N, C-alpha and C positions, 0 to 999 in steps of 0.2 A: 625935191621940192625945200626950198629954207621951212626954216621955223614958223617964222612970223606969215607967209603963204599957209601953210597947216593950218597953222591959229584959225586964220581970215576964213577960211573953209571951212575948219568945224564949226565958227560960230552960223554961217550960213546954213549951214544943214541943221542946228538946233533952230535957228529959229522956222527952219520949215517944220522938224518935229511937232515944234509949241503948234504951229498953224494948223498942223494935221492933228494936231490932240484937238481942238477947238473946231474944226471940222465936225471931226467923230463926236462931240459932246452933242454939236445944233442938230447933224445927224440923226442922234439920237433921242434927244428932244424933237425934231418934227418928226418923227415914228410916234411917239407918246403925243402930240397933238393929235395925229390922224388916227388912232385908236379914238379919242376921245372926239373924233369930230370938229375941231377947234379950226374952222377953216380963219380964225384971225390969227391965231397964234401961227398957221403952218405959214401962211404969206410972210409974218415977220420975220418967221425963222428961215424962210428961203432966201431973204432979203438978207440978213447977217452971217449967211453961212460964205455968200459972197467976197466980204473983206480979207478972212483968209485965205481962202482960192487968192484971192487975187495977190495977196503976201508972198503966198507960195511961187504963183507965177514970177513974181517980183525975183524971188529969192534963187529961180532958176532961173534964170535968167543974166543974172549976175555970174551963178556959176558958170554960165557958159561965157560967157565975157573975161570970165576970171582965166579960163582954162583958154579961151585967145589970146589972152592977154602973157600966160605964160611959155606957151610955143614949144615948141621942140620936146626934148623929154619928160620933161616936167610934165604938160600937158596931156602926153599921152599916159603917164602916171596916172593922172589925175582920172582920165578916160576909161581906164581901167579901173582904178576903184570904185568912179561912178557906176561902174556896169557890172559891181560884185565881185571886183578882181579882191587877192588876199595884198595887205599892207607888206613891202616890199622890207619894211625896217619897225622897228619901237615908236618913231617916231611918226608914223603913216595908220599906227594904231588906234587911237581913239577916232580919226576921221573914218576910218576905215569900218569900226564900230556904228558909227552913227548914222552913216549912209543903210547899214543894215537895216540899223532899227528902224530908219524912214525908211526901207522897201517894205519891212512888215508891213507899219502901222498902214501905211499907202493902201497895200492890198487890202486887209481891213476894213478901211474906209469906203473904197472900190467897192466892195462885196456888201454891204451897210447901202452904199448908196444903188446900186443894184437892185436891191431889193425892194428899196424905195421906190426906185424910178417906175420900175414894173408893177407897183402896189396903184402907184398913182395914174402912171399913164399906158396901163395895161398893154394893150398891142402898139400904143403909138410911144412906147417905154424907148428912151436912147439906145436902152440893151437888148431890147426885142429884135433879134434876129430876121431876114427876110426872108 
């Protein structure tokens, strides 16, 4: 991949990271509002969480578009990196590290969301097994 492609992809991954941090913070605040039984804050925070989630979805869509536009070997490299593969060289290292950081943060956010959803929805939770 060209250096400018790697930088553009790194910027998208950093955008995802920032939005994941925002979702994590809002989810924490949502749990605190539930503890206080503050229904107004709960509704407000649920609404506020949607914006960074939309930013993440948009960035992921742009990553997919870039992968398609790259084509060939570059697309395969990007796909491998996005799936947790090792960087092929030092130029890919920052992107690979950001992808790994995002994956770890996403796992934490999903776990927070799972606990919160089960607390809010009980048996109707999105995460409840059939």
